[in-house]
C-alpha positions as CSV (number, residue, x, y, z in Angstrom):
1,X,-31.9,167.2,35.3
2,X,-32.8,164.2,37.2
3,X,-35.3,161.8,35.7
4,X,-34.0,159.0,33.5
5,X,-35.3,155.8,31.9
6,X,-33.6,152.9,33.6
7,X,-35.1,149.6,32.6
8,X,-33.8,146.6,34.5
9,X,-34.1,143.7,32.0
10,X,-33.2,145.4,28.7
11,X,-31.0,148.2,27.4
12,X,-32.6,151.6,27.4
13,X,-32.2,151.8,23.6
14,X,-34.2,148.6,23.2
15,X,-36.8,149.7,25.7
16,X,-37.3,153.0,23.9
17,X,-37.5,151.3,20.5
18,X,-40.2,149.1,21.8
19,X,-42.2,151.5,24.0
20,X,-41.6,154.9,22.4
21,X,-42.1,156.6,19.0
22,X,-38.9,158.1,17.6
23,X,-39.7,161.5,16.2
24,X,-36.5,163.3,15.4
25,X,-35.4,166.9,16.2
26,X,-38.8,168.5,15.3
27,X,-40.2,167.3,18.7
28,X,-42.1,169.7,20.9
29,X,-42.8,169.6,24.6
30,X,-46.6,169.3,24.3
31,X,-46.6,167.4,21.0
32,X,-48.4,164.2,22.1
33,X,-51.3,163.8,24.5
34,X,-50.5,161.4,27.3
35,X,-46.8,161.3,26.4
36,X,-43.6,162.9,27.5
37,X,-40.6,163.6,25.3
38,X,-37.5,161.5,26.1
39,X,-34.0,162.3,24.8
40,X,-31.5,159.5,24.3
41,X,-28.1,161.2,24.6
42,X,-24.8,159.6,23.5
43,X,-22.3,160.6,26.1
44,X,-19.4,158.8,24.5
45,X,-18.8,156.0,27.0
46,X,-22.5,155.6,27.9
47,X,-26.0,156.7,26.9
48,X,-28.6,158.3,29.0
49,X,-32.4,158.6,28.3
50,X,-33.6,161.8,30.0
51,X,-37.3,162.3,30.6
52,X,-38.5,165.8,29.8
53,X,-41.1,166.1,32.6
54,X,-41.3,169.9,32.4
55,X,-40.7,172.6,29.8
56,X,-37.5,173.7,31.5
57,X,-36.1,170.1,31.4
58,X,-37.1,169.9,27.7
59,X,-35.3,173.2,26.9
60,X,-32.2,171.9,28.7
61,X,-32.1,168.7,26.8
62,X,-32.9,170.4,23.5
63,X,-30.0,172.8,23.8
64,X,-27.2,172.2,21.4
65,X,-24.2,170.8,23.2
66,X,-22.4,168.7,20.6
67,X,-23.8,165.3,21.8
68,X,-25.7,163.1,19.4
69,X,-29.4,162.9,20.5
70,X,-32.4,160.9,19.5
71,X,-35.9,162.0,20.5
72,X,-38.9,159.8,21.4
73,X,-42.5,160.3,22.7
74,X,-43.3,157.8,25.4
75,X,-46.7,157.3,27.1
76,X,-46.6,158.3,30.7
77,X,-47.8,155.0,32.0
78,X,-44.9,153.2,30.3
79,X,-42.4,155.7,31.8
80,X,-43.8,155.0,35.3
81,X,-42.6,151.4,34.9
82,X,-38.9,152.3,34.4
83,X,-38.5,155.7,36.0
84,X,-38.8,155.8,39.8
85,X,-38.2,159.5,40.1
86,X,-41.1,160.3,37.8
87,X,-43.6,158.9,40.3
88,X,-43.0,161.8,42.6
């Protein structure tokens, strides 16, 4: 896994609330045209917002591992603004 939302000016939670649509656990990889699923994961001391840019990434984030997760659909053009690795 290696593509994460990292906005400079705001917290990732605030950025996702403004730029994404929270959808819950019923999310699917190909659920919204022009969007990618993003998983906000609570790691205890910090959160991470992983971009599911492939089906294998989606399955890895979707796997149950005991961490609290929130799911968002985010438009691809918005993700390009805050995720340098996604541009490749």
